[in-house]
C-alpha positions, 0 to 999 in steps of 0.5 A: 706326465701331468695332464697339461704340458707346456711347449718346452715339456712336450719338446723334452718328452718327444726327442724327435720333435723340434720346435719348428716342426711343432709350430708347423703341426700347430699352424697346419691344425694337425695338432690343436692345443689348448690356450692358457693365459700365463702372466698376461701372455697366451700360451699353448698347453698340450694334453696327453692325447696331443702328445700321442698324436705328436709321436704319431706325426713324428713317426709318419714324417720320419718313418714314411718321409711324408711331406706336409700334404701327405701327412695331412691326408694320412692323419685325416684318414686315421681320424676317420678310422678312429671315428668309425671305430667309436661309432661301431663301438656305440652300435655294438653297445646298443645292440648288446642291450637288446633282447636275444632275439633282436641281437640274433636278427641283427647278427643274421642281417650282418652276416647276410650283408657280408656274404 
């Protein structure tokens, strides 16, 4: 798989994805592909992360039979969880760089907060 895929390459790579569904995902901003010029025509190109997201969207649509509205809600929640995870990793890295006594106080505060 190259870094950027055309619409046809994405459709070939994801058997459960139809052109109609791909267009609907793009139009509803569930997927935001890059735009490139090719022979004077603007085309969509998709990154690897877009393909992973398309797989997830297809799984949610088919496996859970989610309609477009529900799919939007679920994918927004997944995006929020992903962002929170990234924030927590950044905090963990920052705390890890602190001296042991500071890390211990932070650890105690977290345990006290949970309890």
